[in-house]
All heavy atoms as an XYZ file, in Angstrom:
869
protein
N      -6.802     11.060      4.055
C      -5.440     10.842      4.410
C      -4.977      9.436      4.203
O      -3.924      9.037      4.764
C      -5.193     11.354      5.811
C      -5.803     10.624      6.944
S      -5.457      8.921      7.323
C      -3.741      8.784      7.470
N      -5.631      8.606      3.483
C      -5.092      7.287      3.285
C      -3.684      7.327      2.784
O      -3.341      8.062      1.826
C      -6.043      6.612      2.250
C      -7.283      7.429      2.350
C      -6.898      8.812      2.745
N      -2.770      6.524      3.343
C      -1.463      6.415      2.968
C      -1.106      4.996      2.712
O      -1.260      4.160      3.619
C      -0.475      7.074      3.978
O      -0.900      8.442      4.244
C       0.918      7.076      3.515
N      -0.550      4.626      1.581
C      -0.128      3.302      1.261
C       1.336      3.348      1.012
O       1.858      4.011      0.031
C      -0.924      2.751      0.073
C      -0.402      1.367     -0.411
C      -0.758      0.283      0.631
C      -1.074      1.017     -1.750
N       2.125      2.524      1.732
C       3.521      2.498      1.540
C       3.834      1.042      0.988
O       3.383      0.089      1.659
C       4.367      2.736      2.868
C       4.083      4.154      3.349
C       5.808      2.538      2.555
C       4.608      4.441      4.701
N       4.487      0.989     -0.110
C       4.851     -0.340     -0.708
C       6.314     -0.519     -0.663
O       7.029      0.295     -1.399
C       4.291     -0.415     -2.135
C       2.758     -0.176     -2.163
C       4.718     -1.794     -2.723
C       2.251     -0.032     -3.592
N       6.810     -1.489      0.040
C       8.260     -1.761      0.011
C       8.391     -3.118     -0.626
O       7.724     -4.086     -0.238
C       8.792     -1.862      1.472
C       8.689     -0.510      2.234
C       9.163     -0.660      3.628
C       8.987      0.676      4.364
N       9.507      0.714      5.730
N       9.224     -3.181     -1.703
C       9.285     -4.407     -2.415
C      10.697     -4.634     -3.015
O      11.443     -3.642     -3.288
C       8.314     -4.478     -3.497
O       8.423     -5.818     -4.145
C       8.473     -3.403     -4.508
N      11.074     -5.835     -3.178
C      12.348     -6.233     -3.934
C      12.011     -6.666     -5.384
O      12.883     -7.095     -6.033
C      13.134     -7.250     -3.173
C      12.457     -8.641     -3.085
O      11.276     -8.716     -3.420
N      13.187     -9.648     -2.771
N      10.766     -6.552     -5.734
C      10.417     -6.944     -7.102
C      11.037     -6.018     -8.066
O      11.164     -4.779     -7.809
C       8.944     -6.971     -7.277
N      11.445     -6.467     -9.256
C      12.007     -5.676    -10.215
C      10.931     -4.745    -10.836
O       9.813     -5.111    -11.099
C      12.587     -6.528    -11.418
N      11.258     -3.401    -10.890
C      10.297     -2.382    -11.382
C      11.001     -1.613    -12.468
O      12.015     -1.036    -12.237
C       9.860     -1.483    -10.256
C       9.231     -2.152     -9.151
C       8.974     -0.404    -10.813
C       9.001     -1.411     -7.898
N      10.515     -1.776    -13.751
C      11.011     -0.950    -14.815
C      10.886      0.513    -14.450
O       9.866      0.951    -13.944
C      10.271     -1.322    -16.108
N      11.899      1.322    -14.828
C      11.858      2.762    -14.455
C      10.605      3.419    -15.025
O      10.051      4.351    -14.433
C      13.049      3.402    -14.986
O      13.236      3.260    -16.360
N      10.066      3.023    -16.175
C       8.845      3.615    -16.706
C       7.557      3.119    -16.110
O       6.504      3.550    -16.510
C       8.888      3.546    -18.303
C       8.928      2.084    -18.746
O       9.296      1.185    -17.964
O       8.495      1.849    -19.963
N       7.636      2.063    -15.309
C       6.470      1.362    -14.743
C       6.083      1.975    -13.418
O       4.903      1.875    -12.984
C       6.688     -0.028    -14.709
N       6.982      2.666    -12.701
C       6.673      3.106    -11.276
C       5.499      4.106    -11.281
O       4.704      3.927    -10.368
C       7.959      3.715    -10.732
N       5.525      5.061    -12.177
C       4.348      6.009    -12.138
C       3.026      5.293    -12.334
O       2.065      5.633    -11.626
C       4.522      7.049    -13.305
C       5.427      8.204    -12.859
O       5.870      8.253    -11.633
O       5.617      9.157    -13.697
N       2.932      4.418    -13.234
C       1.730      3.582    -13.498
C       1.313      2.852    -12.239
O       0.173      2.779    -11.957
C       1.919      2.664    -14.617
O       0.824      1.781    -14.885
N       2.224      2.151    -11.619
C       1.974      1.417    -10.451
C       1.384      2.273     -9.316
O       0.349      1.999     -8.635
C       3.247      0.669     -9.886
C       3.620     -0.361    -10.969
C       3.030      0.041     -8.561
C       5.030     -1.021    -10.766
N       2.065      3.391     -8.981
C       1.545      4.238     -7.893
C       0.155      4.913     -8.241
O      -0.643      5.096     -7.340
C       2.553      5.301     -7.425
C       2.983      6.269     -8.471
C       3.794      4.552     -6.796
C       3.831      7.373     -8.091
N       0.007      5.150     -9.455
C      -1.331      5.765     -9.901
C      -2.425      4.727     -9.755
O      -3.555      5.007     -9.300
C      -1.227      6.317    -11.283
C      -0.424      7.636    -11.365
C      -0.326      8.185    -12.774
C       0.525      9.514    -12.625
N       0.731     10.066    -14.060
N      -2.121      3.507    -10.257
C      -3.134      2.480    -10.042
C      -3.432      2.190     -8.574
O      -4.576      2.029     -8.185
C      -2.563      1.067    -10.720
C      -2.659      1.141    -12.209
C      -2.038     -0.067    -12.812
N      -2.600     -1.341    -12.461
C      -2.180     -2.534    -12.624
N      -1.001     -2.648    -13.276
N      -2.810     -3.683    -12.235
N      -2.372      2.137     -7.739
C      -2.562      1.895     -6.343
C      -3.355      3.072     -5.742
O      -4.236      2.798     -4.806
C      -1.189      1.780     -5.575
N      -3.127      4.262     -6.099
C      -3.827      5.435     -5.564
C      -5.326      5.336     -5.882
O      -6.181      5.479     -5.002
C      -3.284      6.719     -6.105
O      -3.960      7.835     -5.667
N      -5.606      5.037     -7.123
C      -7.084      4.948     -7.534
C      -7.703      3.704     -6.771
O      -8.883      3.857     -6.328
C      -7.131      4.712     -9.023
N      -7.010      2.659     -6.614
C      -7.553      1.423     -5.972
C      -7.795      1.754     -4.463
O      -8.842      1.370     -4.010
C      -6.575      0.229     -6.096
C      -6.977     -1.002     -5.530
C      -8.013     -1.807     -6.317
N      -7.488     -2.138     -7.660
C      -7.022     -3.292     -8.015
N      -6.782     -4.245     -7.147
N      -6.658     -3.508     -9.288
N      -6.862      2.365     -3.769
C      -7.123      2.747     -2.367
C      -8.247      3.694     -2.236
O      -9.095      3.506     -1.298
C      -5.802      3.354     -1.729
C      -6.044      3.940     -0.393
C      -4.731      2.278     -1.658
N      -8.307      4.738     -3.067
C      -9.456      5.714     -2.940
C     -10.763      4.948     -3.124
O     -11.724      5.131     -2.357
C      -9.314      6.786     -4.005
N     -10.814      4.028     -4.137
C     -12.105      3.308     -4.424
C     -12.389      2.365     -3.254
O     -13.521      2.291     -2.754
C     -11.915      2.535     -5.696
C     -13.157      1.726     -6.048
O     -14.226      2.415     -6.198
O     -13.061      0.491     -6.201
N     -11.423      1.620     -2.703
C     -11.636      0.656     -1.661
C     -12.099      1.333     -0.339
O     -13.060      0.856      0.341
C     -10.397     -0.060     -1.343
C      -9.980     -1.162     -2.310
C      -8.499     -1.578     -2.089
C     -10.947     -2.268     -2.242
N     -11.618      2.484     -0.061
C     -11.930      3.222      1.164
C     -13.014      4.258      1.025
O     -13.533      4.838      1.979
C     -10.669      3.839      1.776
C      -9.608      2.905      2.199
C      -8.414      3.679      2.698
C     -10.082      1.945      3.222
N     -13.421      4.505     -0.219
C     -14.503      5.476     -0.439
C     -14.031      6.876     -0.036
O     -14.883      7.728      0.435
N     -12.756      7.122     -0.285
C     -12.188      8.527      0.070
C     -11.795      9.208     -1.236
O     -11.429      8.507     -2.242
C     -11.015      8.359      0.914
C     -11.281      7.577      2.189
C     -11.242      8.390      3.452
C     -11.545      7.473      4.669
N     -11.018      8.050      5.838
N     -11.821     10.521     -1.232
C     -11.374     11.256     -2.439
C      -9.919     10.966     -2.743
O      -9.051     10.975     -1.813
C     -11.574     12.730     -2.081
C     -12.441     12.769     -0.874
C     -12.274     11.486     -0.175
N      -9.637     10.698     -3.990
C      -8.138     10.339     -4.320
C      -7.258     11.554     -4.055
O      -6.105     11.327     -3.866
C      -8.129      9.911     -5.786
C      -6.725      9.335     -6.146
C      -6.647      8.742     -7.544
O      -7.663      8.793     -8.256
O      -5.533      8.237     -7.795
N      -7.801     12.785     -4.021
C      -6.826     13.885     -3.753
C      -6.182     13.801     -2.426
O      -5.226     14.516     -2.167
C      -7.627     15.215     -4.019
C      -8.627     15.516     -2.914
C      -9.286     16.864     -3.249
N     -10.221     17.251     -2.199
C     -11.535     16.951     -2.225
N     -12.036     16.283     -3.181
N     -12.284     17.347     -1.153
N      -6.700     12.977     -1.522
C      -6.175     12.866     -0.169
C      -5.318     11.574     -0.116
O      -4.688     11.385      1.002
C      -7.206     12.844      0.958
C      -7.991     14.094      1.005
C      -9.318     14.214      0.839
C      -7.287     15.289      1.436
C      -9.952     15.360      0.971
C      -7.940     16.435      1.554
C      -9.223     16.520      1.352
O      -9.945     17.718      1.433
N      -5.227     10.745     -1.107
C      -4.506      9.443     -1.055
C      -2.999      9.685     -1.354
O      -2.663     10.394     -2.293
C      -5.077      8.416     -2.015
C      -4.286      7.134     -2.010
C      -6.532      8.176     -1.611
N      -2.102      9.211     -0.500
C      -0.697      9.217     -0.792
C      -0.203      7.816     -0.990
O      -0.536      6.931     -0.223
C       0.068      9.871      0.331
C       1.564      9.927      0.038
S       2.458     10.734      1.487
C       2.034     12.367      1.177
N       0.653      7.581     -2.008
C       1.210      6.252     -2.284
C       2.738      6.402     -2.398
O       3.202      7.326     -3.098
C       0.651      5.563     -3.559
C       1.373      4.223     -3.787
C      -0.802      5.415     -3.477
N       3.430      5.592     -1.617
C       4.879      5.666     -1.626
C       5.321      4.319     -2.087
O       5.062      3.329     -1.403
C       5.420      6.049     -0.221
C       4.907      7.379      0.249
C       6.993      5.992     -0.162
C       5.065      7.587      1.740
N       6.157      4.265     -3.115
C       6.793      3.091     -3.602
C       8.206      3.074     -3.271
O       8.927      3.968     -3.683
C       6.489      2.983     -5.086
C       7.105      1.694     -5.762
C       6.552      0.383     -5.229
C       6.892      1.843     -7.268
N       8.727      2.119     -2.368
C      10.047      2.007     -2.047
C      10.702      0.679     -2.545
O      10.664     -0.266     -1.807
C      10.223      2.072     -0.493
C       9.682      3.394      0.029
C       9.862      3.409      1.696
O      10.361      2.477      2.265
O       9.402      4.474      2.204
N      11.258      0.741     -3.759
C      11.891     -0.419     -4.237
C      13.256     -0.603     -3.505
O      14.005      0.319     -3.202
C      12.170     -0.183     -5.728
C      12.090      1.288     -5.912
C      11.263      1.814     -4.684
N      13.539     -1.871     -3.157
C      14.752     -2.205     -2.472
C      15.141     -3.618     -2.851
O      14.270     -4.453     -3.041
C      14.631     -2.089     -0.928
O      15.832     -2.471     -0.285
C      13.513     -2.893     -0.339
N      16.473     -3.870     -2.881
C      16.867     -5.216     -3.185
C      17.208     -6.008     -1.971
O      17.522     -7.251     -2.057
C      18.059     -5.155     -4.134
O      19.132     -4.453     -3.567
N      17.204     -5.434     -0.771
C      17.629     -6.124      0.402
C      16.365     -6.479      1.289
O      16.079     -5.844      2.286
C      18.562     -5.233      1.180
O      17.950     -3.950      1.431
C      19.852     -5.032      0.437
N      15.654     -7.508      0.843
C      14.507     -7.990      1.662
C      14.565     -9.508      1.646
O      14.962    -10.145      0.566
C      13.167     -7.526      0.937
C      12.979     -5.991      1.082
S      11.437     -5.511      0.276
C      10.259     -5.950      1.661
N      14.085    -10.141      2.665
C      14.075    -11.595      2.803
C      12.765    -11.942      3.491
O      12.399    -11.327      4.550
C      15.287    -11.988      3.563
S      15.436    -13.825      3.849
N      12.091    -12.978      3.028
C      10.946    -13.466      3.701
C      10.889    -14.938      3.616
O      11.101    -15.577      2.631
C       9.676    -12.928      3.001
C       8.383    -13.313      3.533
C       8.148    -13.431      4.911
C       7.298    -13.643      2.657
C       6.868    -13.824      5.301
C       6.083    -13.948      3.104
C       5.853    -14.051      4.529
N      10.796    -15.634      4.807
C      10.795    -17.140      4.856
C      12.162    -17.619      4.370
O      12.242    -18.776      3.868
N      13.263    -16.896      4.634
C      14.513    -17.350      4.247
C      14.860    -17.236      2.728
O      15.857    -17.769      2.307
N      14.049    -16.615      1.976
C      14.149    -16.437      0.531
C      14.068    -15.010      0.130
O      13.365    -14.177      0.704
C      12.998    -17.253     -0.221
C      13.194    -18.757      0.071
C      12.033    -19.555     -0.752
O      11.617    -18.998     -1.812
O      11.761    -20.568     -0.417
N      14.773    -14.729     -0.890
C      14.819    -13.317     -1.461
C      13.999    -13.225     -2.751
O      14.101    -12.176     -3.455
C      16.238    -12.826     -1.687
O      16.876    -13.693     -2.541
C      16.952    -12.793     -0.331
N      13.190    -14.175     -3.129
C      12.368    -14.098     -4.302
C      11.439    -12.936     -4.047
O      11.175    -12.521     -2.911
C      11.673    -15.396     -4.560
O      10.911    -15.794     -3.495
N      10.788    -12.444     -5.176
C       9.936    -11.214     -5.055
C       8.958    -11.283     -3.839
O       8.227    -12.225     -3.622
C       9.189    -11.166     -6.389
C      10.163    -11.680     -7.323
C      10.829    -12.899     -6.518
N       8.903    -10.180     -3.083
C       8.041    -10.067     -1.916
C       7.798     -8.576     -1.726
O       8.379     -7.645     -2.342
C       8.754    -10.634     -0.688
C       9.936     -9.889     -0.212
C       9.773     -9.097      1.133
C      11.141    -10.925     -0.017
N       6.809     -8.373     -0.777
C       6.432     -6.941     -0.476
C       5.932     -6.808      0.982
O       5.377     -7.806      1.495
C       5.373     -6.400     -1.538
N       6.174     -5.694      1.519
C       5.559     -5.309      2.828
C       4.803     -3.928      2.557
O       5.394     -3.023      1.974
C       6.638     -5.028      3.856
C       6.133     -4.595      5.143
C       5.448     -5.377      6.030
C       6.274     -3.224      5.581
C       4.897     -4.923      7.205
C       5.724     -2.721      6.690
C       5.035     -3.566      7.644
N       3.535     -4.014      2.905
C       2.745     -2.763      2.783
C       2.255     -2.226      4.121
O       2.083     -3.033      5.010
C       1.550     -3.118      1.902
C       1.639     -3.250      0.466
C       2.536     -4.417      0.041
C       0.280     -3.435     -0.205
N       2.136     -0.921      4.123
C       1.505     -0.277      5.234
C       0.284      0.549      4.725
O       0.536      1.387      3.809
C       2.447      0.601      5.958
C       3.678     -0.063      6.589
C       4.640      0.996      7.184
O       4.322      1.725      8.050
O       5.809      0.939      6.662
N      -0.834      0.316      5.227
C      -1.979      1.071      4.822
C      -2.530      1.771      6.080
O      -3.046      1.113      7.006
C      -3.115      0.243      4.217
C      -4.368      1.042      3.737
C      -4.099      2.082      2.798
C      -5.439      0.048      3.253
N      -2.487      3.093      6.076
C      -3.019      3.868      7.154
C      -4.157      4.768      6.649
O      -4.055      5.349      5.618
C      -1.950      4.794      7.768
C      -0.764      3.996      8.359
C       0.287      4.972      8.872
C       1.505      4.072      9.463
N       2.483      4.903     10.057
N      -5.211      4.851      7.535
C      -6.324      5.726      7.088
C      -7.167      5.999      8.329
O      -7.314      5.123      9.182
C      -7.176      5.077      6.088
O      -8.218      5.945      5.672
N      -7.552      7.263      8.511
C      -8.467      7.596      9.587
C      -9.680      6.778      9.340
O     -10.304      6.688      8.321
C      -8.782      9.055      9.542
C      -7.553     10.052      9.666
C      -8.059     11.433      9.511
C      -6.942      9.853     10.982
N     -10.191      6.199     10.432
C     -11.436      5.451     10.436
C     -11.351      4.166      9.618
O     -12.404      3.765      9.076
N     -10.200      3.634      9.431
C      -9.959      2.318      8.714
C     -10.979      1.301      9.293
O     -10.827      0.967     10.536
C      -8.613      1.844      8.765
C      -8.223      0.646      7.926
C      -8.132      1.078      6.454
C      -6.925      0.063      8.402
N     -11.875      0.732      8.511
C     -12.828     -0.170      9.021
C     -12.139     -1.545      9.296
O     -11.771     -2.224      8.370
C     -13.909     -0.311      7.985
C     -13.220      0.200      6.704
C     -12.118      1.066      7.126
N     -12.038     -1.887     10.563
C     -11.390     -3.103     10.970
C     -12.032     -4.386     10.380
O     -11.244     -5.233      9.939
C     -11.389     -3.266     12.496
C     -10.478     -4.280     13.051
C     -10.391     -4.319     14.603
O     -10.260     -3.181     15.087
O     -10.591     -5.365     15.121
N     -13.328     -4.353     10.255
C     -14.024     -5.507      9.697
C     -13.828     -5.682      8.239
O     -14.059     -6.762      7.602
C     -15.456     -5.466      9.963
C     -16.292     -4.410      9.192
C     -16.183     -2.943      9.861
O     -15.390     -2.703     10.796
N     -16.987     -2.028      9.405
N     -13.193     -4.703      7.489
C     -12.938     -4.783      6.084
C     -11.462     -5.175      5.777
O     -11.160     -5.226      4.575
C     -13.354     -3.501      5.385
C     -14.852     -3.310      5.411
C     -15.265     -2.202      4.452
N     -14.758     -2.394      3.078
C     -14.313     -1.330      2.399
N     -14.294     -0.151      2.820
N     -13.912     -1.632      1.147
N     -10.693     -5.342      6.775
C      -9.281     -5.591      6.442
C      -9.053     -6.884      5.637
O      -8.218     -6.912      4.766
C      -8.361     -5.698      7.678
O      -8.894     -6.595      8.706
C      -8.297     -4.283      8.368
N      -9.844     -8.015      5.706
C      -9.640     -9.065      4.854
C      -9.933     -8.733      3.346
O      -9.165     -9.084      2.553
C     -10.701    -10.177      5.272
C     -10.903     -9.771      6.715
C     -10.754     -8.293      6.840
N     -10.901     -7.959      3.097
C     -11.191     -7.469      1.759
C     -10.035     -6.550      1.246
O      -9.676     -6.747      0.083
C     -12.518     -6.744      1.707
C     -12.877     -5.977      0.499
C     -13.987     -4.953      0.632
O     -14.637     -4.962      1.727
O     -14.229     -4.174     -0.319
N      -9.637     -5.678      2.057
C      -8.531     -4.775      1.688
C      -7.292     -5.543      1.421
O      -6.553     -5.277      0.430
C      -8.281     -3.696      2.773
C      -9.445     -2.758      3.134
C      -9.132     -1.956      4.308
C      -9.753     -1.895      1.918
N      -6.969     -6.589      2.242
C      -5.764     -7.413      2.021
C      -5.828     -8.065      0.683
O      -4.897     -8.088     -0.097
C      -5.630     -8.425      3.137
O      -4.559     -9.234      2.986
N      -7.059     -8.679      0.366
C      -7.192     -9.368     -0.912
C      -6.994     -8.432     -2.071
O      -6.301     -8.823     -3.005
C      -8.553    -10.044     -1.021
N      -7.584     -7.246     -2.019
C      -7.514     -6.212     -3.109
C      -6.092     -5.795     -3.311
O      -5.624     -5.693     -4.428
C      -8.437     -5.133     -2.866
N      -5.368     -5.486     -2.198
C      -3.952     -5.013     -2.311
C      -3.059     -6.154     -2.839
O      -2.163     -5.909     -3.632
C      -3.498     -4.480     -0.976
C      -4.226     -3.204     -0.527
C      -3.771     -2.850      0.891
C      -3.871     -2.068     -1.561
N      -3.331     -7.396     -2.431
C      -2.519     -8.504     -2.873
C      -2.757     -8.703     -4.355
O      -1.832     -8.960     -5.144
C      -2.756     -9.798     -2.083
S      -2.018     -9.819     -0.499
N      -4.035     -8.533     -4.824
C      -4.345     -8.688     -6.304
C      -3.535     -7.630     -7.030
O      -2.996     -7.873     -8.106
C      -5.831     -8.418     -6.506
C      -6.538     -9.750     -6.070
O      -6.014    -10.827     -5.762
O      -7.899     -9.611     -6.011
N      -3.544     -6.398     -6.476
C      -2.824     -5.273     -7.201
C      -1.382     -5.648     -7.330
O      -0.793     -5.431     -8.362
C      -3.077     -4.005     -6.376
C      -2.210     -2.728     -6.987
C      -2.783     -2.366     -8.190
C      -2.245     -1.688     -5.884
N      -0.763     -6.174     -6.286
C       0.716     -6.403     -6.324
C       1.046     -7.626     -7.288
O       1.992     -7.629     -7.970
C       1.258     -6.771     -4.959
C       1.328     -5.542     -4.034
C       1.959     -5.955     -2.684
C       2.201     -4.460     -4.642
N       0.077     -8.542     -7.324
C       0.327     -9.689     -8.227
C       0.193     -9.195     -9.677
O       0.988     -9.440    -10.528
C      -0.635    -10.717     -7.947
C      -0.346    -12.024     -8.728
C      -0.980    -13.277     -8.076
O      -2.056    -13.199     -7.574
N      -0.342    -14.407     -8.224
N      -0.842     -8.257     -9.983
C      -1.014     -7.727    -11.278
C       0.133     -6.907    -11.692
O       0.734     -6.948    -12.808
C      -2.313     -6.907    -11.380
C      -3.526     -7.685    -11.220
C      -4.708     -6.749    -10.855
O      -4.560     -5.519    -11.068
O      -5.789     -7.251    -10.554
N       0.514     -5.936    -10.814
C       1.459     -4.940    -11.157
C       2.952     -5.312    -11.100
O       3.819     -4.862    -11.806
C       1.247     -3.685    -10.275
N       3.283     -6.196    -10.057
C       4.681     -6.537     -9.782
C       4.936     -8.052     -9.880
O       6.093     -8.476     -9.511
C       5.015     -6.000     -8.391
C       4.994     -4.448     -8.220
C       5.178     -4.105     -6.814
C       6.059     -3.826     -9.075
N       3.933     -8.835    -10.090
C       4.098    -10.311    -10.047
C       4.560    -10.841     -8.758
O       5.342    -11.838     -8.668
C       5.104    -10.679    -11.156
O       4.499    -10.415    -12.477
N       4.152    -10.181     -7.650
C       4.452    -10.678     -6.354
C       3.265    -11.460     -5.899
O       2.169    -11.000     -5.819
C       4.698     -9.529     -5.293
C       4.886    -10.029     -3.874
C       5.865     -8.662     -5.695
N       3.501    -12.723     -5.529
C       2.329    -13.679     -5.240
C       1.860    -13.228     -3.823
O       2.662    -12.784     -2.952
C       2.949    -15.054     -5.198
C       4.371    -14.956     -5.189
C       4.794    -13.542     -5.717
N       0.556    -13.377     -3.585
C      -0.075    -13.013     -2.238
C       0.594    -13.599     -1.052
O       0.666    -13.018     -0.026
C      -1.491    -13.445     -2.445
C      -1.806    -13.547     -3.798
C      -0.445    -13.880     -4.495
N       1.148    -14.861     -1.242
C       1.802    -15.466     -0.089
C       3.133    -14.977      0.243
O       3.799    -15.322      1.227
C       1.792    -17.012     -0.292
C       2.709    -17.462     -1.426
C       2.013    -17.573     -2.778
O       0.903    -17.075     -2.911
O       2.613    -18.151     -3.630
N       3.567    -13.875     -0.525
C       4.789    -13.199     -0.334
C       4.632    -11.748      0.092
O       5.478    -10.950     -0.035
C       5.764    -13.379     -1.523
C       6.067    -14.664     -2.051
C       7.150    -15.409     -1.311
N       8.377    -14.701     -1.410
C       9.395    -14.855     -0.503
N       9.199    -15.615      0.417
N      10.458    -14.212     -0.709
N       3.426    -11.473      0.682
C       3.065    -10.134      1.005
C       2.559    -10.010      2.468
O       1.745    -10.898      2.894
C       1.885     -9.632      0.124
C       1.484     -8.151      0.568
C       2.364     -9.619     -1.390
N       3.131     -9.180      3.224
C       2.591     -8.862      4.546
C       2.000     -7.454      4.456
O       2.564     -6.531      3.747
C       3.669     -8.748      5.631
C       3.964    -10.086      6.319
C       5.169    -10.285      7.035
C       3.104    -11.191      6.307
C       5.478    -11.480      7.656
C       3.389    -12.334      6.986
C       4.561    -12.514      7.667
O       4.811    -13.617      8.261
N       0.892     -7.092      5.183
C       0.250     -5.886      5.125
C      -0.023     -5.503      6.603
O      -0.656     -6.166      7.387
C      -1.020     -5.853      4.340
C      -0.817     -6.337      2.889
C      -1.676     -4.360      4.351
C      -2.145     -6.590      2.174
N       0.419     -4.237      6.926
C       0.079     -3.671      8.289
C      -0.990     -2.613      8.100
O      -0.821     -1.666      7.320
C       1.263     -3.127      8.901
C       1.063     -2.444     10.247
C       2.281     -1.741     10.786
O       3.387     -1.835     10.292
O       2.107     -1.092     11.862
N      -2.092     -2.802      8.786
C      -3.207     -1.875      8.640
C      -3.126     -1.027      9.981
O      -2.882     -1.510     11.061
C      -4.576     -2.550      8.621
C      -4.751     -3.365      7.357
C      -4.546     -4.733      7.328
C      -5.126     -2.803      6.189
C      -4.642     -5.478      6.237
C      -5.216     -3.508      4.995
C      -5.071     -4.877      4.996
N      -3.462      0.310      9.801
C      -3.390      1.158     11.008
C      -4.457      2.241     10.763
O      -4.726      2.785      9.665
C      -2.072      1.811     11.211
N      -5.157      2.582     11.907
C      -6.074      3.748     11.867
C      -5.742      4.674     13.013
O      -6.189      4.566     14.145
C      -7.567      3.137     12.120
O      -8.472      4.157     12.151
N      -4.873      5.712     12.705
C      -4.423      6.585     13.777
C      -5.444      7.509     14.261
O      -6.381      7.822     13.439
C      -3.269      7.310     13.060
C      -3.592      7.346     11.580
C      -4.310      5.979     11.346
N      -5.347      7.943     15.504
C      -6.325      8.901     15.996
C      -6.202     10.232     15.108
O      -5.060     10.594     14.687
C      -5.893      9.167     17.336
C      -5.034      8.022     17.717
C      -4.465      7.564     16.527
N      -7.254     10.938     14.879
C      -7.265     12.101     14.067
C      -6.220     13.189     14.500
O      -5.600     13.848     13.666
C      -8.587     12.789     14.033
C      -9.684     11.770     13.438
C     -11.087     12.414     13.534
N     -11.338     13.417     12.374
C     -11.474     13.061     11.070
N     -11.568     11.781     10.770
N     -11.653     13.993     10.258
N      -6.044     13.314     15.795
C      -5.106     14.393     16.253
C      -3.681     13.964     16.071
O      -2.809     14.852     16.252
C      -5.422     14.661     17.750
C      -5.010     13.588     18.741
N      -5.866     12.472     18.910
C      -3.920     13.391     19.449
C      -5.188     11.583     19.744
N      -4.051     12.178     20.141
N      -3.388     12.721     15.653
C      -1.984     12.267     15.393
C      -1.649     12.183     13.984
O      -0.673     11.617     13.600
C      -1.730     10.876     16.150
C      -1.724     10.946     17.651
C      -1.510      9.481     18.217
C      -0.850     11.987     18.281
N      -2.458     12.800     13.163
C      -2.129     12.795     11.643
C      -2.280     14.273     11.228
O      -3.377     14.852     11.350
C      -3.069     11.915     10.916
C      -2.350     11.265      9.694
C      -1.695     10.063      9.790
C      -2.314     11.955      8.499
C      -1.104      9.453      8.828
C      -1.644     11.374      7.464
C      -0.994     10.148      7.542
N      -1.163     14.819     10.743
C      -1.235     16.178     10.248
C      -1.281     16.357      8.753
O      -0.916     15.461      7.975
N      -1.859     17.525      8.396
C      -1.955     17.914      6.962
C      -2.140     19.371      6.829
O      -2.876     19.889      7.600
C      -3.140     17.122      6.357
C      -3.531     17.588      4.915
C      -2.709     17.300      3.848
C      -4.686     18.301      4.630
C      -3.063     17.771      2.553
C      -5.017     18.769      3.446
C      -4.229     18.511      2.380
N      -1.528     19.989      5.950
C      -1.706     21.374      5.624
C      -1.614     22.298      6.829
O      -2.334     23.197      7.040
C      -3.084     21.545      4.959
C      -3.219     22.922      4.300
O      -2.209     23.603      3.981
O      -4.437     23.253      4.006
N      -0.612     21.967      7.743
C      -0.350     22.774      8.881
C      -1.311     22.590     10.005
O      -1.264     23.399     10.974
N      -2.130     21.578      9.912
C      -3.059     21.285     11.081
C      -3.182     19.760     11.193
O      -2.564     19.007     10.502
C      -4.379     21.927     10.793
C      -5.118     21.526      9.582
C      -6.332     22.369      9.228
N      -7.183     21.792      8.366
C      -7.057     21.743      7.060
N      -5.962     22.225      6.468
N      -7.868     21.228      6.252
N      -4.040     19.416     12.126
C      -4.358     17.958     12.204
C      -5.779     17.668     11.798
O      -6.549     18.641     11.638
C      -4.176     17.361     13.642
O      -5.038     18.150     14.504
C      -2.704     17.525     14.079
N      -6.121     16.459     11.542
C      -7.498     16.111     11.190
C      -8.368     16.102     12.375
O      -9.599     16.019     12.281
C      -7.524     14.717     10.480
C      -6.973     14.854      9.077
C      -5.548     14.527      8.826
C      -7.710     15.128      7.944
C      -5.070     14.549      7.515
C      -7.171     15.220      6.687
C      -5.917     14.802      6.489
């Protein structure tokens, strides 16, 4: 059930969005050791974002996963920042990431909970 939400004001070519979310999906599955068939990636381009008083390219990410290993968040942060720099030219210092590991009973799928 890993879910990655990417909110960014970086310019995204209309033909690049599919490639970006597919790369992100594969990266999240690999990083977390989870089957990609359970990974969801949401890309929310928006032009109304500000960070540090500036509107230059930035991103806010949310990564949620059952059993997210707290001790690996520095590694996950680095990998996700690398992905954003490669795919969207957003520098790591312009990225915030929120990590969450919800309890199994608070995450639903296929008409039931985990």
